[in-house]
C-alpha positions in Angstrom: 132.4 147.6 127.6 131.9 150.7 127.9 129.5 151.9 125.5 128.4 154.4 123.4 126.0 154.8 120.9 124.9 157.5 117.4 122.3 157.2 114.9 122.6 155.9 110.5 120.8 158.3 108.6 118.3 155.7 107.9 117.4 155.3 111.6 119.3 152.9 113.2 121.4 153.2 116.3 124.9 152.1 116.6 126.3 151.0 119.6 129.6 151.0 119.6 132.2 149.6 122.3 136.1 148.6 123.6 137.3 145.1 123.0 138.3 144.0 126.2 140.0 140.7 123.6 142.3 142.3 122.2 141.7 142.5 119.2 141.9 146.7 118.8 139.4 146.8 117.0 136.3 148.2 118.2 132.8 145.8 118.5 129.3 147.1 117.2 125.6 146.6 117.5 123.2 147.8 115.8 119.0 148.2 116.7 116.6 148.9 114.1 113.9 149.0 116.8 115.0 152.4 118.9 116.9 150.4 120.7 114.2 147.2 122.3 115.7 144.6 120.9 119.9 144.2 119.6 122.2 142.5 117.0 125.0 140.6 119.1 128.0 142.9 118.7 130.2 142.6 116.2 134.3 143.5 115.1 134.8 146.3 113.4 137.3 147.2 111.0 138.5 150.5 113.1 141.3 150.6 114.6 141.1 151.1 118.7 143.4 151.2 121.2 141.0 149.3 123.9 139.8 151.9 125.6 137.0 154.4 126.0 135.0 155.6 123.0 132.4 158.9 123.0 129.9 158.4 119.7 126.7 160.9 118.7 125.9 163.4 115.6 126.7 166.2 115.1 123.3 168.8 113.9 124.0 167.5 110.4 123.3 164.1 110.9 126.8 162.8 110.5 127.8 160.1 112.8 130.9 160.4 115.0 133.3 159.3 117.4 136.3 160.5 119.1 138.9 157.9 120.2 142.4 156.7 119.7 142.2 154.7 116.6 145.9 153.0 116.7 146.4 149.1 117.0 147.7 148.8 120.1 146.9 150.1 123.9 148.8 153.6 122.7 146.3 156.4 123.8 148.1 158.4 121.3 146.6 159.6 119.6 143.7 161.5 120.1 141.0 162.0 117.2 137.7 162.3 115.8 136.2 160.3 113.2 133.3 161.4 110.8 130.8 158.6 108.9 128.5 160.9 106.7 126.1 158.0 106.5 127.0 155.9 109.8 128.2 153.1 108.3 131.1 154.3 106.6 133.4 156.5 108.4 136.0 158.2 105.9 137.5 161.2 107.5 139.5 161.8 110.5 140.9 164.6 112.9 143.4 164.7 114.7 142.5 166.7 118.3 145.9 165.7 120.3 149.0 164.2 118.4 151.3 163.4 121.4 155.2 164.2 121.4 156.2 167.7 122.6 151.9 168.5 122.8 151.9 165.8 125.9 153.2 166.7 128.9 155.4 165.2 130.8 153.7 162.5 133.7 154.1 163.3 136.5 153.2 160.2 138.6 154.1 156.4 137.4 151.2 154.2 138.8 149.7 150.3 137.8 147.6 151.1 134.7 149.0 154.4 134.3 150.2 155.1 130.8 150.3 157.9 128.6 148.2 159.8 126.7 144.7 160.8 126.4 142.6 158.1 128.0 138.4 158.2 128.8 137.1 160.9 126.3 133.7 161.9 126.4 132.0 165.0 124.3 129.2 167.2 123.1 127.7 169.1 120.6 127.2 172.8 121.7 126.9 176.0 120.7 128.4 174.9 116.8 131.8 173.2 118.8 132.4 169.9 119.5 134.4 170.0 123.3 135.5 166.1 123.5 136.7 166.0 126.9 139.4 163.7 128.3 141.8 162.6 131.2 145.9 162.9 129.8 148.2 160.9 131.2 145.4 159.7 133.6 146.5 162.4 135.4 144.8 166.1 134.0 141.3 167.0 132.7 142.0 168.5 129.5 139.1 169.7 126.3 139.1 170.4 123.3 137.0 172.4 121.7 136.9 172.0 117.7 134.4 174.6 115.9 131.7 171.9 114.0 132.2 174.7 110.5 136.2 172.9 110.8 134.0 169.2 110.8 132.0 169.5 107.5 132.3 166.8 105.1 
């Protein structure tokens, strides 16, 4: 559900998904032929709140994804996780941490939880931009200088 993709340094395309079976881990499928065929998605060891994520590549080829890397439905924190080769993701940065960083929710409703949901991202003009819904009420954006994301 809700795929997003990035390229590995070996040229393979990786598509990651949220898992509706409550494993609280990302699923991933691999294509070695530029997306013509795909492996069956498998569970990874990357924590995920069962929420949408946004993946891509930085200008130097480093793979990234913006997500909520937790083993529950809590969509806090919002983080960007990096993998130099797109296989091992071993560096992460918190973009939004919750607590006093999270404004109060104004309206209650079905499927309305606190946190940072539906991240989408792009790289432009030396920055990683991550847009997201906060408390499913406000649209916000965090801008991160690419120089602060280097290995």
